[in-house]
N, C-alpha and C positions, 0 to 999 in steps of 0.2 A: 763145189770146190771153192767157190768164192765166199761162201758163208763164213768160214773160219776167219778169213781175212777181214771181213767187215766187223766181226765180233772183236777183233784185237785192236782196232784203231782207237776207240775211245780210251782204252787202257794205256795208250802210249803217252799219257800225260794229260789227258782231259782236253786235248786241243779242239775237239769237236764242239765243246760247250763253254767257251770262255765268256759268252754273254751273260751267264748266270752270275759269275763273280763280279763282272762290271755292273750289272743291274743292282746287285746287293750294295756295293760301295756307293753307287750313285744315290740309292734310296737313303742310305745312312747320311750322306752329305746333305741331301734335301731336308731330311728330318732334323738334323742339327741346325741347319740354317733357319728352318721354320720355327724350331724351339727358341732360337735366339730372338727372333722378331716377336713371337708370342709373349715371351717373358719381358719384352721391352728393354732388353739389355743387348745392345748392338755393338758395344765396344767393351774391351776387357777392363776390369777394375784395376786401377792404377795404384801403385805403392806411393809412399810419401815422397820419394825422390822425383816422381813424375807428376803426382797430383797435388802435392803440398800437404800440409797438415799442421799439427801442433807439436811443439817441442817444450817439454817441461823439465825444469831443473829443480831437483829436490835435495835439500841439505839434511843430513842425519843429525839428530840431537839425542844425546843420552839423558837418562833420568839423573837427577842430582845424586852425586856420589858414585855414578856408574859410567864415568867417562871412558873407561877402558873397554866398554861394550862396543865402541865404534872401532871395529877391526875388520880385516879382510874377510874372515869367515862369515860374520854377520852381514856384511855388505853383499857378499855373493849370495847368501841365503835370501836377502831382500830382493835382489835382482831376479832370482828364480821365482819367488812368490809373485812379484809384479808381472813377470812374463805370463805365468799361469792365469792370473786374474784377467789381463787384457785378452788373452786367447779364449778364456771362458766366456767372454762377452761377444765372441765372434769377430774381434778386431785382429786381423792377421797382418803380417809384415811390420808389426810394431817393434821398435828397437828399444831395448832396456839395457843400459850399460853403465858401469861406474866411471867416474871422472875424478881423478885424485883419490884422496883417502876417505872423503866424507860426502861426496856428491854423486847423485845418480841422474843420468840424462834419459828421459823417456820421449821417444819420437812416435807419435800416434798419427797415422794417415787419416785423411778425411774419410768418413764413413758414418753409417747410421748410428753406431754405438761409440763413436770416438769421444763424445762428451761424457758418457757414462764411465768410460775407461779413465778419463782424466779425473773424475771425481773419486774413483776407487783406487787408483794406482798407488797413492800415497797414504791411503787409510790404514792406520795401524791395525785395526780389527782385533783389539784386545778385548776379549769377552770374559766377563765375570758374572757369576751368580752370587749376589749379596743379599743378606736379610735387610729388610726395610725397618729402620728404627723410628723414623718420623717422616711423615708425608703431609703436604698441604697444597691445595691448589694455588696457583700464582694469581696475583691481583689482576694482572692484565696480560693474559696469554696471547701469544702471536696468533693472528687470524688463521683459521684453517684453510687449506687449499683444496678441501674436499669438493668434488664436482657438484654436489647438491647445494653447497653454500653454507650448510650447517656445520657445527663443530664436529670434529672427528670423534668417533667412538674410541675409547681408550684401547690401545692395543693390549692383547693379553697373551700369556704363554700358557701352554698346557702340556702335560706330560702323559705319555702312555706307559702303563706299567707292563712288565713282562708277563704275558699270558693272561692279563686281567683287563676287563673293560674299564676305560677311564671314567671317573666319576663325572656327573653332570653338574653344570654350573647353575646357580640359582638365578643369576641375572639381575639380582637386586643391586641398587646403588649403594656404594659404601657410605657409612655414616659420616666419615670425616671429609671425604672428598666431594666436591661439588659436581661430580660426573659419575657415570656408571662405574661400578667396580671393575678393576682390572681382572679380577678373578671371576668374571661373569660366566665362565665355563667350568664344569666340574674339574676338568684336567687343569685349568688355570688355578683354581683354588688349591688343588693338591700340590702343584709344583711350587706355588708361592709359599704355602705352609712349610714345605720341606726346607726351603732355603732360609726361611725366617727363623727356624729353630736352631740355626747355627750358634755355637757358643761364642758370643760376642761380649766385649766388656760392657757391663751395665745391664745385660740381658739376664732375665731370671731363668731358672731351671724349668724344664717341662713340668707342667702341672701346677706351678706356682702362679700367683697373680701376675697380671701383665707387667712386663719389665718397664723400668724407667727409660724413656727415649734417649736419655743421655748416653752417648756412645762410649764414654770412658769413665772409669771410677775416679780418675783424677779430676778434681773440680776445675782446675785451670784449663786443662785440655778440653774438658766438656764445655766450659764457657766459651773457649775460642771457637769450637766447632759450632756451637749454637749461634755465635755471632756471625760466622760465615753463612750459616743457614738463613739467618734473618736478613742478611744483606745480599743473598744470592739473587742474581739477575738472570732470568730465563726468557727475556723478551726477544732476544735476537739469536740468530744461529751462532754468531761469533762468541757471544757471552756463554751460550750453552756448551760450546766446545771447550771453553776454558774452565768450566766448573769442575772443581776437584782436581785440577791439573797438578801433577807431581805427587799425588797421593799413592802410597804403596798398596798392593793388593791385600797386605796383612793389616792395614790400618783402616779405621772408619773414614768416611769421606762424605762430601755433599755432591749432589748431582741433580740435573734437570731431566725431564723426559724429552723425547725428540721433538715434540710439538710445542714445548714451552708452556704446557698447561698445568704441570705439577712439579714440585721440587721435593727433594728427599734428603734425609740423613741415612746413609747406608753403613751397615756393619762390614767387617772384614770379609773378603771373598771366601766362599766355601768350595766352589767349583769354578774352574776357569776354562778358557777356550781350548786348551790342549787336551782336555778330557772329552771333547766333541770329536767323534770319529768321522761323521759325514753329515752334511746338511743339504737339503734340496727343497726347492719351491714346488708345492703341489696345490691342487684345489681341494678344499674341504667339501666332501660329497654331500654333507648335510645342509650347508648354507650357500655353497657355490663361491665362497670367498677364498682368496689366496692365503696360504699359510706357509711357514718354513718349518720343516720337520728336521729334527736333530737326533742322531743316534750317538750314544755315548760309548766310550771305550770301556773295557772291563773295569779298570780302576775308577773311571769317571762314573760308571753306573753305581758302584758301591758308595762313592761320595754322595751322589745324588740321592740314593735311597736313605743314607744316614741323615742328611740335612732335611729331607722332606719328612722323615719320621719325627724329627724334633719340632719342626715348624707346625706340623699338623696337630700338636698338643697345645699350641698357644692360642690365645684369644685375639680376636681382631682388635686393633690393627697390627698386632705383633705377629701375625701369621702370614704376612706378605713377604715376598722376596722380589728382588729386581734383577732383570737381565740387562746388564750394563755393557754396551758396546762402545769402546773409545770414550768412556766417561759420560755417556748419555744413556738414559734408561729407555730401552726399547719396549719393555713391558714390565709391569709390577703386579702380578696376580696374587691371589691368596691360595693357600694350600690346606687341604682338609684330610689327606691321607698319605701314607707312605708310597712313594713311587720310585720306579727305576727303569732303566732300559732306554727310553727315548723321550723326547720333549717336543712340543710344538710352540712356535711363536705365531700368534695370530693377531689380527687387528684390521685396520683399514689399509691393507696392502693392495697395490696393483700388481699385475704380473711382473712389471719391470722392477718395482721396489723389492718384491719378494725374491726375485732371482738375483738382484744385487746383493741382498743380505746373505742369501745362501751361497753366493759365489765367494764372498770374502771369508765366510766361516769355513767353507770347504777347503780353501787353499791356505788357511792358517793365518796367524797373526804375524806381522812383520816383527823381526827381532829388535828393531829400532823405531823411534818416532822420526818422522820426516816433516820438514817445513818447506813449503813451496817457495822457492826463491824467485823464479821467473817463469813466465809462460809466453812464448813467442809463436807467431804464425810463420810457418815455413812455406815459402812460395815454390812453385814448380818451375820457375824460370831457369835455374841452373840445370835441373834435371832435363827440362825440355830441350835446352841447347845441346846437352850431351847426347840425348836421344836422337836429336836431329843429325848430329855429326855421326853418331853410330849407324843410323839408318843409311846415311850417304855412303859410309864406308862399306856397309853390308851390300848396298845396291851395286857399288863398284865391283866388289868381289863376286857377286852373283853374275854381273854382266861378263866379267872375265871368264867365269866358269862356263857360261853359255857359249861365249866365243870359242873357247877351247873345244867344247863338245861339238859345235858345228864344224870346226876345222878338222877335228880328228874323226868324229863319228858320223858326220854329215847327216844323212836321213835319220839315223838312230837318235840324234839329238832331239828330234821332235817328241819321241817317246819319253826321254828324260825330262824335258820341259813340262810336258803334260803331267808327269808323275809329280814333279815339284809343285805344280799348281794344285793338284789334288791334296798333297801333303799340307800345303799352306792353308787351304780351305778347312781341312780337318783340325789343324792346330789352332787356327784363329777361332773357329766356332766353339771348340771344346774349352779353350782358355776363357772365352767370354762367358760361357755357361757355368764354369767353375767359380767365377766371381761370386754370384749370389748363392751358388750351391754349397761350396765349402769355404768361402772367404778368400779364395786365391787372388792375390794382387800381383799385377805385372810390374816389376821394377827393372832397373837397368841391367843387373846381372841376369835376370830372367830373359831379357831381350838378347843378351849375349849368348845364353844357352840355346835360344832358337836359331841364332845365326850360325853357331857352331854345328847345329843339327843339319844345316844345309849340306855341309861336307859329308856327314855320315850318310845322308840319303843319297847323295850323288855317288858315293863310294859303292853303294849297293847296286846301282844301275851299272856302273863300270864293271863290277865283278861279273854280272850276268852277261853284259855285252861281250866281254872278253872270252867268256866260256863259249858263247855262240860262234865267235870268230875262230876260236881254236877248232871247233867241230868242222867249220867250213874249210879250214886249212888242211884238215885230214881227208877232205874230199867229199863230205856230205852236202846234200842240198839243204836249203834253208829250213824247210819245215821239220825234217828229222833233227836238224842241228838245234833248233829252238827247244825241242822236247828233251833231247839227250843232254843239253847243257844245263837244263833247269835243276835236276837233282844235285849236281855238283855245286852249282852256284848257290843253291838254297842252303846247303850245309855251311858254306863259307859265310853267307850273309847272317845266318842265325848265330853262329859262333861270334862273329864280330859284334853284332848288336847285343848279344848277351853280355859280353865284356863291357861294352859301353854302358849298358843299363846297370850292371853291377857296380861300376864305378860311381854312377850317379846316385844309386841307392845308398852306398856307403857314405858318400859326401853329404847326402841329405840327413842321414842319421847322426853323424858326428859333428855337424856344424850347426850354427844358429844364424838368425837374421837373414840378411840379403843373400848370403851364399846358398841358403836353402832354396831360394827362388831360382838360382842358376841350376842347381841339381835337379829340382822338380821339373823344370822345363826341358832339360836335357833328357831325363828319363822318359817324359811324356813323348817327346818327338822321336826318341829311339823306338818306342813301342809302335808309334804311328808309322815309322819307316817299314817295319815288318808288315803292317796291315797294307800299306800302299804297294809294296813290292809284290805281295802275294795276291792281292785282290784287284790291282790295277795294272802294274807294269807287266807282269807275266801275261794276263789275258790280252792286253793291247798288243803285246809282241806276237802272240799267237795269231791274232786277227790280221795284223799287218804282214805276217809271213805268207799269207795267202794272196797278197796283192802282187801284181806282176812287177811293180817298181822294185820291191824288195826281193821277191822270189827269183827274179831273173838276174839279180846281182848287178843292178844299175850302178854305174860309177859313183853317183851321188847318194846311193842308199847306205853307204858305209859297210856294205857286205859284198863288195866286188871280189870274186875269187882270185882274179889276177893280181889285184892290189894287195890282197892278203897273202899271196904266195902259194895258193893251191894250184895243183896241176890238173887240168881237165882230164887227161888220159887216166890218171890215178882215180879220179872221181868216178869216171865211167867204168873202170875195171872193178872198183869196189861195188858198184851197183849191179853189174852182171854176175859177179861171183856170189853175191849175197842172195840173189833171187832163188836159187835152188834150196838154200837153207831156210828162207822164210816160207816157201811154198813147196815142200818136197812132193806133195801129192800131185800138184800140177805138173811138176817136172816129170 
C-alpha cells in the first residue's frame, strides 16, 4: 500500500533530487571561471569611456565643382559605412557620429585593431579599373618593408571567368619595367588586357598598332599630362596619395603604385567600385599567398567582359590595366583574354593587409573625401570617476536591498543573497569571455544595465517567496508549500522576464552606440535570472525546506505560521481531511 505513495513523491516537483540542478550550475560556474583564466582574460574588455582610446575628427571635402555633395544624406551614408568598417575589423563600441554639417567624430576604444580602424575609417575607397597608357619604374622607389629585406614582388590582379579556367601567367619580366610583370599570372594578364582595351583618347582600335601613350588628342592637354607624369614624385606616402588628386573618373590621370616603385599615366575608368558586389580575403591554394577575391554585379560583369575583350587584342604595354584605389595603383597586370564574373588582386599581401583591402571594398566607397583634422587620445579618467561613483551608488542600493530582505524575509534572505552571488559570478565570467569572443566591451551604460538587473533578479526571488508564504497562510507545511508555490511563481517569473528581455531586444535593435551596451547587458542578465532561479534558487529552497530551522517555522526563518497569520487548527484540519483522499486504499 505504501508503494504508490513512494512513487508519487518525486513527481511532486522534483524535490527529492535538487542536488542535480545545483551540481549542474556549479559545474557551469567552475567551467566559465576556468575558461576565463585559461584564456588569460580575467577582466571584462572596457569601452572607450572606461579604458580610453582615440578620438578622430574628419572634415568632409567635396570634389571641385561638387560642393553641394556635402549634404545630410551623404554624411549619414559616410557614418554608416565607417561604422561597418570598424565593426568589420572587430572593433566594437566605436562611436561614429556627425558634428555640424561637414565633420564626423570617430571614437575608437583601445584594442588590437584600433590602429587599423583609424587608418581605414576615413579612407575614401574609390576603386577604378583604368587602362595603363604609360608606365615606368621610379628612379628611387621607397624601400620595401618586406620581411625578407628584398624588394616586394609587384602585386597583380587576376580575374576568373564564368565557368572557364583562368589562363596561366607566363611569369616573365615586363620589357619596360625594371621588375617582374604585374601580369605574372594568367588571370592577371587577362584582367589587365581587358581594362587596357577601353576606348580612351589617343588609344588605337583593337587590332591596330600600339596606341600612342598620349592620353588626349589635344596636344596642350597631352603635354600638360606628360609634364605631370615627368615630375610625379612617388618617393613618399604623402606624395603618392596626392598623385592625380582631383581628377575625374572620366578623365586620364597620373598615379603611383602603392609601394612607390612605378608610376603611370592612366586612361579614363572603365569599371568602378560600385560594380563590385563582394570582396573577401582568401588564401591562394596554389602558392599559399593571401589574395583578395572580388565578385562583380551583373552590370559590372558585362563592363568587365567588354573591357577585357578590348584589352586582350592590344600589344604590350598597351594591354595592361590598373586597379586604382584612392588614386593609388594596387595592381597593374596584363590581359590576354576576355574575362567576366570575378577578379583577384594578388601580390605581397599579409593576412592583415588583404583583409583591410577586402573590408573597404566590401563596405563600399565613401560618398565624400575626408581630411583628418585632429587625432586626440581619450583618457579613462572621467569614465573611471563616473564608474567609481556609479559603483558606490550601486553598492548602497544593494546594501539597502539586503537590509530590507533581512528585515522582512529574515532567514529567506540568505537564499536571495546566495542567488545574487551566483548571478553575479555568471554575469562577470560571461561578460569577460565575450570580450575576446565577440568583441563585447563594457561601458558605463552596460554597467547601468547590470545594476538594473539586480532589481529584476530580486523581484523573481520575492515572487517565489511570497507564493510560498501564501501556501503557508492557507495551512500547508513548508515542504508541500515549496512545491505547490513553484508552478505559480514560475509562470509569473517567466512572463516578467520575457517582457524585460523583449524590451532589451527591441532597444538593442533600434539603437546604436553605447545604448546598445545597456540593452545587451540587460538582456543577458535577464536570461541569467531565469537560469539562476530555475537551477539555483528553487533547488536551494527545496533543500532548506528539509531543515528543522525552516520546516518548524522558526521566528527568524521568515516562514513562521503565526507571524504570517496561518491558524494551526486549520492547518491540522486540512492535513487530516486530505489523508483519505491521498491514500484511499489505506483508509
